[in-house]
C-alpha positions in Angstrom: 16.1 -156.2 -99.2 14.4 -157.6 -102.3 13.3 -156.3 -105.7 14.9 -153.7 -107.9 16.1 -151.7 -104.8 18.2 -154.7 -103.8 19.4 -155.2 -107.3 20.5 -151.6 -107.7 22.3 -151.6 -104.4 24.2 -154.8 -105.3 25.1 -153.4 -108.7 26.4 -150.1 -107.3 28.1 -151.3 -104.1 28.4 -155.0 -104.4 28.6 -157.8 -104.2 27.8 -157.8 -107.9 28.5 -161.5 -108.2 27.8 -163.7 -111.3 24.3 -164.5 -110.2 23.4 -160.8 -109.7 24.8 -159.9 -113.1 22.9 -162.7 -114.8 19.7 -161.4 -113.2 20.6 -157.8 -114.2 21.1 -158.9 -117.8 17.8 -160.8 -117.6 16.0 -157.6 -116.4 17.7 -155.5 -119.0 16.8 -157.8 -121.9 13.2 -158.1 -120.9 12.9 -154.4 -120.5 14.6 -153.9 -123.9 12.2 -156.3 -125.6 9.3 -154.3 -124.2 10.8 -151.1 -125.7 11.4 -152.7 -129.1 7.8 -153.9 -129.2 6.6 -150.4 -128.3 8.6 -149.0 -131.2 10.7 -145.8 -131.3 8.7 -143.2 -129.4 10.4 -140.0 -130.5 12.1 -139.7 -133.9 15.5 -141.3 -133.7 18.4 -138.8 -133.5 16.3 -135.7 -132.9 15.9 -133.6 -129.7 12.8 -134.8 -127.8 10.7 -134.3 -124.8 8.5 -136.8 -122.9 4.8 -136.4 -123.6 4.1 -136.2 -119.8 6.1 -133.6 -117.9 4.7 -133.1 -114.4 5.4 -129.6 -113.2 3.6 -128.9 -109.9 3.8 -125.4 -108.5 3.4 -126.3 -104.8 6.3 -127.5 -102.8 4.9 -130.9 -101.7 4.1 -131.8 -105.3 7.6 -130.9 -106.5 9.1 -133.1 -103.8 7.0 -136.0 -105.1 8.4 -135.7 -108.6 12.0 -135.0 -107.4 12.0 -138.1 -105.2 10.7 -140.3 -108.0 13.5 -139.0 -110.2 16.2 -139.2 -107.5 17.7 -142.7 -108.1 17.9 -142.0 -111.9 19.3 -138.5 -111.7 21.7 -139.1 -108.8 23.1 -141.9 -111.0 23.3 -139.7 -114.1 26.2 -140.9 -116.3 26.9 -144.0 -114.3 26.4 -146.2 -117.4 29.4 -144.5 -119.0 31.8 -145.0 -116.1 33.2 -148.2 -117.6 32.7 -147.5 -121.2 36.4 -146.9 -121.7 37.8 -150.2 -120.6 41.5 -151.1 -121.0 40.7 -153.1 -124.1 38.7 -150.3 -125.8 39.8 -146.9 -124.3 42.0 -146.0 -127.2 39.1 -145.9 -129.7 37.3 -142.6 -130.5 33.8 -143.7 -129.5 34.9 -144.9 -126.1 37.0 -141.7 -125.6 34.0 -139.5 -126.3 31.8 -141.6 -124.0 34.3 -141.4 -121.2 34.6 -137.6 -121.7 30.8 -137.5 -121.3 31.1 -139.4 -118.0 33.8 -137.0 -116.7 31.6 -134.1 -117.5 28.7 -135.7 -115.7 30.6 -136.2 -112.5 32.3 -132.8 -112.8 35.8 -134.3 -112.7 37.6 -130.9 -113.0 35.0 -129.0 -111.1 32.5 -130.9 -108.9 30.2 -127.9 -108.8 29.3 -128.5 -112.5 28.3 -132.2 -111.9 24.7 -132.9 -112.9 24.1 -135.4 -110.1 25.5 -133.1 -107.5 23.4 -130.2 -108.7 20.3 -132.5 -108.5 21.2 -133.3 -104.9 21.2 -129.6 -104.2 17.7 -129.4 -105.8 16.5 -132.2 -103.5 17.8 -130.4 -100.4 16.3 -127.0 -101.4 12.9 -128.7 -101.9 13.1 -130.3 -98.4 13.3 -133.8 -100.0 16.1 -135.2 -97.8 17.6 -138.5 -98.8 20.7 -140.4 -97.5 23.9 -140.3 -99.6 24.3 -143.0 -102.3 27.0 -144.7 -100.3 24.6 -145.0 -97.3 22.8 -148.4 -97.4 19.6 -146.7 -96.2 19.3 -144.8 -99.4 18.0 -148.0 -101.0 15.5 -148.4 -98.2 14.2 -144.8 -98.3 10.4 -145.0 -98.0 9.9 -141.7 -99.7 11.4 -143.1 -102.9 8.6 -145.1 -104.6 9.3 -148.6 -105.9 8.7 -147.7 -109.5 11.6 -145.3 -109.4 14.2 -148.1 -109.4 13.4 -149.6 -112.8 15.4 -147.1 -114.9 18.4 -147.0 -112.5 18.5 -150.8 -112.8 19.0 -150.4 -116.5 21.7 -147.8 -116.0 23.6 -150.0 -113.6 23.4 -153.0 -115.9 25.0 -151.0 -118.6 27.6 -149.9 -116.1 28.6 -153.6 -115.6 28.1 -154.7 -119.2 29.3 -151.8 -121.4 30.8 -154.1 -124.1 28.1 -156.7 -124.2 25.5 -154.0 -124.7 27.6 -151.4 -126.4 25.2 -150.6 -129.3 22.3 -150.2 -126.9 24.6 -148.1 -124.7 25.2 -145.8 -127.7 21.5 -145.4 -128.4 20.7 -144.9 -124.7 23.4 -142.2 -124.4 22.1 -140.4 -127.5 18.5 -140.4 -126.2 19.7 -139.1 -122.8 21.7 -136.3 -124.3 19.0 -135.3 -126.8 16.2 -135.1 -124.1 15.2 -131.5 -123.8 16.1 -130.2 -120.3 13.2 -129.6 -117.9 12.8 -127.9 -114.5 14.5 -130.8 -112.7 17.6 -130.5 -114.9 20.4 -127.9 -114.8 19.4 -126.4 -118.1 22.9 -125.1 -119.2 22.5 -124.7 -122.9 26.2 -124.7 -123.7 26.8 -127.9 -121.7 23.8 -129.5 -123.3 25.2 -128.7 -126.7 28.6 -130.0 -125.9 27.3 -133.3 -124.5 25.1 -133.8 -127.6 28.1 -133.3 -129.8 30.1 -135.9 -127.9 27.2 -138.4 -128.1 26.8 -137.9 -131.8 30.6 -138.2 -132.4 30.7 -141.5 -130.4 27.9 -142.9 -132.5 29.4 -141.8 -135.8 32.8 -143.3 -134.8 31.3 -146.8 -134.7 31.2 -147.4 -138.5 30.3 -151.1 -138.0 27.5 -150.5 -135.5 24.3 -152.5 -135.5 21.7 -149.9 -136.3 18.9 -152.0 -135.0 20.5 -152.4 -131.5 21.4 -148.7 -131.4 17.8 -147.8 -132.1 16.6 -150.3 -129.5 18.8 -148.5 -126.9 17.3 -145.2 -128.0 13.8 -146.6 -127.6 14.7 -148.1 -124.2 15.8 -144.8 -122.8 12.8 -142.9 -124.2 10.3 -145.4 -123.0 11.9 -145.8 -119.6 12.1 -142.1 -118.9 8.6 -141.5 -120.2 7.2 -144.3 -118.0 9.1 -142.9 -115.0 7.4 -139.5 -115.5 4.0 -141.1 -116.1 4.3 -143.0 -112.8 5.4 -139.8 -111.1 2.5 -137.8 -112.6 0.0 -140.5 -111.5 1.4 -140.5 -108.0 1.3 -136.7 -108.0 -2.4 -136.9 -109.0 -3.2 -139.3 -106.2 -1.0 -137.4 -103.7 -0.5 -140.7 -101.8 3.2 -140.9 -101.5 3.3 -139.5 -98.0 0.9 -142.1 -96.7 2.9 -144.9 -98.3 6.1 -143.5 -96.8 4.4 -143.1 -93.4 3.3 -146.7 -93.4 6.9 -147.8 -94.1 8.3 -145.6 -91.3 5.8 -146.9 -88.7 6.4 -150.5 -89.8 10.1 -150.1 -89.5 10.0 -148.5 -86.0 7.1 -150.2 -84.3 9.1 -153.2 -82.9 11.3 -150.8 -80.9 8.4 -148.5 -80.0 6.3 -151.2 -78.3 6.4 -151.0 -74.6 6.9 -147.2 -74.5 3.4 -146.0 -75.2 1.1 -147.9 -72.8 -0.2 -144.6 -71.3 -0.8 -142.8 -74.6 -4.4 -143.2 -75.6 -5.7 -143.0 -79.2 -9.4 -143.6 -79.9 -9.8 -145.3 -76.5 -6.9 -147.7 -76.9 -3.3 -147.4 -75.9 -0.8 -146.7 -78.6 1.0 -149.9 -77.7 -2.1 -151.8 -78.7 -2.3 -150.0 -82.1 1.4 -150.7 -82.7 0.9 -154.4 -81.9 -1.5 -154.8 -84.8 -0.3 -156.6 -88.0 -0.2 -153.5 -90.2 0.1 -149.7 -89.8 -3.0 -148.7 -91.7 -5.5 -148.7 -88.8 -3.0 -146.7 -86.7 -2.7 -144.1 -89.4 -6.5 -143.8 -89.8 -6.8 -143.3 -86.1 -4.1 -140.6 -86.0 -5.6 -138.8 -88.9 -8.8 -138.1 -87.0 -7.1 -137.5 -83.6 -6.3 -134.3 -81.7 -2.6 -135.1 -82.3 -3.0 -133.9 -85.9 -3.8 -130.3 -87.0 -4.7 -130.3 -90.6 -5.0 -126.5 -90.8 -1.3 -126.1 -89.8 0.8 -129.3 -89.9 3.7 -127.7 -88.0 1.5 -126.9 -85.1 0.3 -130.5 -84.7 1.0 -132.0 -81.3 2.4 -135.0 -83.1 5.1 -132.8 -84.8 5.8 -130.7 -81.7 6.5 -134.0 -79.8 9.5 -134.4 -82.1 11.1 -131.1 -81.1 13.8 -130.8 -78.5 12.3 -131.7 -75.1 9.4 -133.6 -76.6 8.7 -137.3 -75.9 9.7 -138.3 -79.5 12.9 -136.1 -79.8 15.5 -138.0 -81.6 13.2 -140.8 -82.8 12.7 -139.4 -86.3 15.4 -137.7 -88.4 14.8 -134.6 -90.6 13.7 -136.6 -93.6 11.2 -138.6 -91.6 9.8 -135.5 -89.9 9.3 -134.1 -93.4 7.3 -137.2 -94.3 5.1 -136.8 -91.2 4.4 -133.2 -92.3 3.6 -134.2 -95.9 1.3 -137.0 -94.6 -0.7 -134.5 -92.4 -1.0 -132.1 -95.3 -2.2 -134.8 -97.7 -4.2 -137.1 -95.4 -7.6 -136.1 -96.7 -7.0 -138.9 -99.2 -6.1 -142.1 -97.4 -6.3 -144.8 -100.0 -3.2 -147.0 -100.1 -1.0 -147.2 -103.2 0.3 -150.4 -104.6 3.9 -150.8 -105.3 4.6 -151.0 -109.1 8.3 -152.1 -108.9 9.0 -155.5 -110.5 10.1 -158.4 -108.4 13.6 -159.4 -109.1 14.2 -163.1 -109.1 17.5 -164.2 -110.6 17.3 -167.3 -112.8 20.3 -169.5 -112.0 19.9 -171.5 -115.2 21.2 -168.6 -117.4 24.6 -169.1 -118.9 27.4 -167.6 -116.9 29.9 -165.4 -118.8 32.8 -166.5 -116.7 34.4 -169.7 -118.0 34.5 -172.7 -115.6 38.2 -173.2 -116.1 40.3 -170.2 -116.2 43.4 -169.5 -118.3 46.6 -171.3 -117.3 49.3 -169.0 -118.7 50.1 -165.3 -118.2 49.5 -164.7 -121.9 46.0 -166.3 -121.8 45.3 -164.4 -118.5 46.2 -161.1 -120.2 43.6 -161.7 -122.9 41.0 -162.9 -120.4 41.5 -159.8 -118.2 41.1 -157.5 -121.2 37.9 -159.3 -122.0 36.5 -158.9 -118.5 33.7 -156.3 -118.0 33.0 -156.6 -114.3 34.7 -158.0 -111.2 32.8 -161.2 -111.4 34.3 -161.9 -114.8 37.8 -162.0 -113.4 39.4 -165.5 -113.6 40.5 -166.9 -110.2 44.1 -167.0 -111.5 44.1 -163.2 -111.6 43.6 -163.0 -107.8 46.2 -165.7 -107.4 48.6 -163.6 -109.5 48.0 -160.5 -107.3 48.4 -162.5 -104.1 51.6 -164.1 -105.3 53.1 -160.8 -106.2 52.2 -159.3 -102.9 53.5 -162.3 -100.9 56.8 -162.0 -102.7 56.9 -158.2 -102.2 56.3 -158.7 -98.4 59.3 -161.1 -98.4 61.5 -158.7 -100.2 60.4 -155.8 -98.0 62.7 -156.7 -95.2 65.6 -156.8 -97.6 65.0 -153.3 -99.0 67.6 -150.6 -98.5 67.7 -146.9 -99.3 64.6 -145.2 -100.5 62.7 -148.4 -100.8 63.1 -149.4 -97.1 60.0 -149.5 -95.0 59.5 -146.7 -92.5 56.8 -145.7 -89.9 54.3 -143.3 -91.4 53.8 -139.7 -90.4 52.9 -137.0 -92.8 56.2 -135.1 -92.5 58.3 -138.2 -92.9 56.3 -139.4 -95.9 56.5 -136.1 -97.7 60.2 -135.9 -97.0 60.7 -139.5 -98.4 58.9 -138.6 -101.6 60.9 -135.4 -102.1 64.2 -137.4 -101.4 63.3 -140.0 -104.0 62.6 -137.3 -106.5 65.7 -135.2 -105.7 68.0 -138.3 -105.8 66.7 -139.2 -109.3 67.2 -135.6 -110.6 70.7 -135.3 -109.2 72.0 -138.6 -110.7 71.1 -137.5 -114.3 74.1 -136.8 -116.6 73.7 -136.0 -120.3 75.2 -138.4 -122.8 78.8 -137.4 -123.3 79.8 -140.3 -125.6 77.8 -142.4 -128.1 75.6 -144.9 -126.2 76.7 -148.5 -125.8 73.1 -149.6 -126.2 72.3 -150.0 -129.9 69.2 -149.1 -131.8 68.2 -152.7 -132.5 68.2 -153.4 -128.7 66.1 -150.3 -128.1 63.6 -151.5 -130.7 63.5 -154.9 -129.1 62.9 -153.4 -125.6 60.1 -151.2 -127.1 58.5 -154.4 -128.4 58.7 -156.1 -125.0 57.1 -153.2 -123.2 54.1 -153.1 -125.6 51.9 -155.4 -123.5 52.3 -153.1 -120.6 52.1 -149.7 -122.2 49.2 -150.6 -124.4 47.2 -150.9 -121.2 48.6 -147.8 -119.6 46.3 -146.6 -116.8 44.6 -150.0 -116.4 45.3 -150.2 -112.7 42.8 -147.4 -112.2 40.1 -148.7 -114.6 37.8 -149.7 -111.7 37.8 -146.3 -109.9 35.0 -144.6 -111.9 31.6 -144.7 -110.1 28.7 -142.4 -109.2 29.5 -138.7 -108.8 28.4 -138.7 -105.1 30.7 -141.7 -104.3 33.8 -139.9 -105.7 35.6 -138.5 -102.7 38.8 -136.4 -103.0 41.0 -139.5 -103.1 39.0 -141.1 -105.9 38.9 -137.8 -107.9 42.7 -137.7 -107.8 42.9 -141.2 -109.1 40.1 -140.7 -111.7 41.9 -137.5 -113.0 45.1 -139.6 -113.5 43.1 -142.2 -115.3 41.4 -139.6 -117.5 44.8 -138.2 -118.5 46.1 -141.6 -119.3 43.2 -142.1 -121.7 43.7 -138.7 -123.3 40.8 -136.8 -121.8 38.5 -137.7 -124.7 41.2 -137.1 -127.4 42.5 -140.3 -129.0 45.7 -138.5 -130.1 46.6 -137.8 -126.5 45.7 -141.4 -125.4 48.9 -142.8 -124.0 48.6 -146.3 -125.6 47.9 -144.5 -128.9 51.1 -142.5 -128.6 52.9 -145.8 -128.1 51.1 -147.3 -131.1 52.5 -144.4 -133.2 56.0 -145.3 -132.0 55.5 -148.9 -132.9 54.3 -147.9 -136.4 57.3 -145.6 -136.8 59.7 -148.4 -136.0 57.8 -150.8 -138.3 56.8 -153.1 -135.5 53.5 -154.7 -136.6 51.4 -156.4 -134.0 48.0 -158.1 -134.0 45.2 -156.3 -132.1 46.4 -156.2 -128.5 43.2 -157.7 -127.0 43.4 -160.7 -129.3 44.8 -164.1 -128.5 47.1 -163.7 -131.5 48.8 -160.7 -129.7 49.3 -162.6 -126.5 50.7 -165.6 -128.4 53.0 -163.6 -130.5 56.4 -165.5 -130.3 58.4 -162.3 -130.4 57.3 -161.5 -126.8 59.1 -162.9 -123.8 56.8 -164.7 -121.4 58.0 -162.2 -118.8 56.6 -159.3 -120.8 53.1 -160.3 -119.5 54.0 -160.4 -115.8 53.6 -156.7 -115.0 50.5 -156.0 -117.2 48.6 -159.0 -115.8 49.3 -157.7 -112.3 48.2 -154.2 -113.3 45.0 -155.4 -115.1 44.1 -157.7 -112.3 44.4 -155.2 -109.5 42.6 -152.6 -111.5 39.6 -154.9 -111.8 39.3 -155.2 -108.0 40.2 -151.9 -106.5 37.9 -152.2 -103.4 39.7 -155.3 -102.2 43.2 -154.0 -102.8 42.7 -150.2 -102.4 45.7 -149.6 -100.0 47.9 -151.6 -102.3 46.5 -149.7 -105.3 47.4 -146.4 -103.7 51.0 -147.5 -103.2 51.3 -149.0 -106.6 49.9 -145.9 -108.3 52.5 -143.8 -106.4 55.3 -146.0 -107.5 54.2 -145.9 -111.1 53.9 -142.1 -111.2 57.2 -141.6 -109.4 59.1 -144.3 -111.3 60.2 -142.3 -114.3 60.8 -138.9 -112.9 64.4 -137.8 -113.1 67.4 -139.8 -114.4 65.5 -142.8 -115.7 63.3 -141.0 -118.2 65.8 -138.3 -119.0 68.5 -140.8 -120.0 66.0 -142.8 -122.0 65.0 -139.6 -123.9 68.7 -138.9 -124.7 69.2 -142.5 -125.8 66.2 -142.6 -128.1 67.0 -139.2 -129.7 70.6 -140.4 -130.4 69.1 -143.3 -132.3 66.6 -141.1 -134.1 63.6 -142.7 -132.3 60.8 -140.5 -131.3 60.8 -140.1 -127.4 57.2 -138.6 -127.3 55.9 -141.3 -125.0 58.7 -140.8 -122.5 58.5 -137.0 -122.7 54.7 -137.2 -122.1 55.2 -139.1 -118.8 58.1 -137.0 -117.7 55.9 -133.9 -117.9 52.5 -135.1 -116.9 53.8 -137.2 -113.9 55.5 -134.1 -112.4 55.7 -133.8 -108.6 54.6 -130.2 -108.6 51.0 -130.6 -109.7 51.0 -133.7 -111.9 50.3 -137.3 -111.4 53.0 -137.9 -108.8 51.6 -135.0 -106.8 48.1 -136.4 -107.0 49.3 -139.9 -106.1 51.2 -138.6 -103.1 48.2 -136.5 -101.9 45.8 -139.4 -102.3 48.0 -141.5 -99.9 48.2 -138.7 -97.4 44.5 -138.0 -97.4 43.8 -141.8 -97.1 46.2 -142.2 -94.2 44.7 -139.2 -92.4 41.3 -140.7 -92.8 42.4 -144.1 -91.5 44.1 -142.5 -88.5 40.9 -140.7 -87.6 38.6 -143.7 -88.1 40.7 -146.5 -86.8 43.5 -145.1 -84.7 47.2 -145.8 -84.7 47.0 -149.6 -85.0 44.7 -149.6 -88.0 46.6 -146.8 -89.8 49.9 -148.7 -89.2 48.4 -151.8 -90.8 47.1 -149.8 -93.7 50.4 -148.1 -94.2 52.2 -151.4 -94.4 49.8 -152.4 -97.2 50.3 -149.1 -99.0 54.1 -149.5 -98.9 53.7 -153.2 -100.0 51.7 -151.9 -103.0 54.5 -149.3 -103.7 57.2 -152.0 -103.8 55.0 -154.4 -105.7 55.7 -152.5 -109.0 59.3 -153.6 -108.9 58.4 -157.2 -107.8 55.9 -157.6 -110.7 58.5 -156.2 -113.2 61.5 -158.1 -111.8 61.5 -161.0 -114.2 61.3 -158.8 -117.3 63.9 -156.4 -116.0 66.3 -159.3 -115.4 65.6 -160.7 -118.9 66.3 -157.3 -120.4 69.6 -156.9 -118.5 70.6 -160.4 -119.4 69.9 -159.7 -123.1 71.8 -156.5 -123.0 74.9 -158.2 -121.5 74.8 -160.9 -124.1 74.6 -158.4 -126.9 77.5 -156.4 -125.5 79.6 -159.4 -124.7 
């Protein structure tokens, strides 16, 4: 598959390799230059409507417009999915943008999702399309080629939210200020809330490049206006059905040849028509044949042949049958339509973002991972770090005892194990009866050593966000956890920011955590970067390591419930240190309905799915990977834990 269709598929589903991203950036920048030359269409920062707004009253016409809008509106909000990266998620602007994304996908209530509502409009209009995660969506002949230009920009911003952050701000503002039309939901309260979030995000960037922000505004306004103009032009010509028909015939003719030697059309067998180079002569012959009833398309012999018992039953799906009907209704005009989509040809001579030689130390790798925007930016050493941790974990797995020992999965046993882990931790808690032997200075030092990890809290889930339709129940559980870690759009509730306040209270001054100066700070142990590098790396590549990610997430959410966190709260309070960050996790990670419950349920749903799809052997392999991921938390943190204990013993001794 070539052109913008192929580009959009690669950017949404992969592989979005370095060459694909270079080409996407090239397309984005050329489209942006065109928008800048055109000037700002509507007045910047004010509500606006496109000058052309096709609103056909007949069903077939509405389908044409909806299908032209489908790739754009089914991907609504996708450009915001990675706006809140581990390096930036603590800032107000990114918090507001991520909240906009969560509202777009209907994180708390899928029924409110704009893309899912648009999918319902398509269905009600009889404009059937495959799901976004179905590769045939990008081949759909009833989606015109011009419809893929705007989604290509959306998906480029999805992969490059930091590189094009000013443009993303302007794009988002223009999107939120576009007046709703008949193809939108039209909820006034929701529109107002989203506009407020977009404005707040813009205002929070006090050092923004106004020219680039306005370029982003112009880009959205021009792109959406051109999309509607193309749809209106297509609507006027009413030729989409013929174009779609030609694609269907072309796609199926190789397998139809040999089955229609006795079917005559205009004195020739249908096999002879199918053997011709193009489908146009066949369509012209069908148009004037007895097989087509233009007065009532449903009564056409051609359509009845697709019904149960007919010679073409099962050959065409519901969407293709709908295209046949549209073609019959519209066939009085039979002039072909030229594709207007741009050809996408990546230019390999563009500079690659990814450095040829990756970082050599964990400290440098920490900074490089924070700088990464997309999977192709990840240094090779990051994957090596993941694999090294997993190899070591698999070795240690056979040595584990008690609650960490491996066990065969079944739902009852798994649920019982999680409850046992939780109950054991609760029962071993004892309040402080005597002054703690651990001093305040040591607590302060440990808080410093944990900063590289807690300042990227939630990063292992940073790659989960995607298009609303592609968020199944499992991913919605994980995305909800990630949104909570980021504060659900409120910087004061952002977990890393809670930790920053603790560092400030203790007078621990640190350079900006995404800087090389932070990673090279001599006050940190080298081991302080082992765990956060592992978490950052696996969060950048969730598809490859999804079972391990599920297990890791479960271990993280369970790790502090019970005695561990409760004793730590007592200790910090005894020294007059604010335990807010610990209390926050103790409450929000709860096993009743909090993060631990969501993590547990995500594993159970995934295992049930693997059992149904792959059987016992596959589910056993997947379960071993999940439990490896569960234990990997302790492996990745082993070196730091050993150093902390060693330091404590030396201070006591």
